[in-house]
C-alpha positions, -999 to +999 in steps of 0.1 A: +533+754+157+498+765+151+470+737+162+432+742+157+411+717+176+372+720+171+347+701+193+310+706+198+294+688+169+267+661+170+232+649+159+205+678+167+169+675+153+157+703+127+151+738+146+179+728+175+207+750+183+246+736+185+275+757+196+312+749+180+345+757+197+378+758+180+405+758+206+436+776+191+471+773+204+504+792+187+486+820+176+462+846+189+425+843+178+421+880+188+450+892+161+440+868+133+414+864+105+394+836+117+366+815+105+343+787+100+338+767+068+317+737+062+317+706+035+288+685+032+290+650+011+297+657-027+301+696-022+329+721-021+341+734+011+322+768+020+329+800+041+300+801+067+312+829+087+346+848+096+357+874+120+386+897+119+414+909+144+388+945+147+359+922+155+336+923+122+320+896+116+304+882+082+281+857+073+270+834+044+234+842+030+223+809+041+231+812+076+228+849+083+204+854+112+208+822+125+247+817+134+273+838+154+308+839+152+326+850+184+358+849+202+372+844+240+402+859+239+417+853+273+412+811+265+418+817+229+389+803+215+366+807+184+331+796+185+302+793+164+267+794+178+240+777+153+203+783+161+174+774+141+193+744+126+181+728+092+190+696+074+210+714+048+234+727+075+242+690+078+282+688+074+315+688+085+327+720+098+362+733+100+380+764+117+402+783+099+430+808+103+441+827+078+482+831+073+502+851+054+520+839+034+496+804+028+490+781+037+466+788+059+459+767+091+429+742+094+414+720+123+405+685+120+369+692+117+335+684+135+307+666+122+271+683+124+241+661+114+209+680+115+179+653+115+147+640+132 
């Protein structure tokens, strides 16, 4: 049974930083295609960052240069370090593990609010 549990969300001022964590069980983060998605109110869920088994990371244009996805293989945790946060980064952030065959696995989400 695969489980993903996110943590680290909260309220932060514009320009601030947060680091999200996704603790995985039942599957190794090092051998899986994993990512962070976000969903803002009234908008569709969108991919923020993704990292594959060989460690190549990709980012959406809005977060490129500000966010960094990483993983601790020993602890089986996926991270998302978010810097220079903007109000438009406000959303629920979800951890995702790609599965074949589908469906993918999702965490429960963690709220990130960027506001002064």
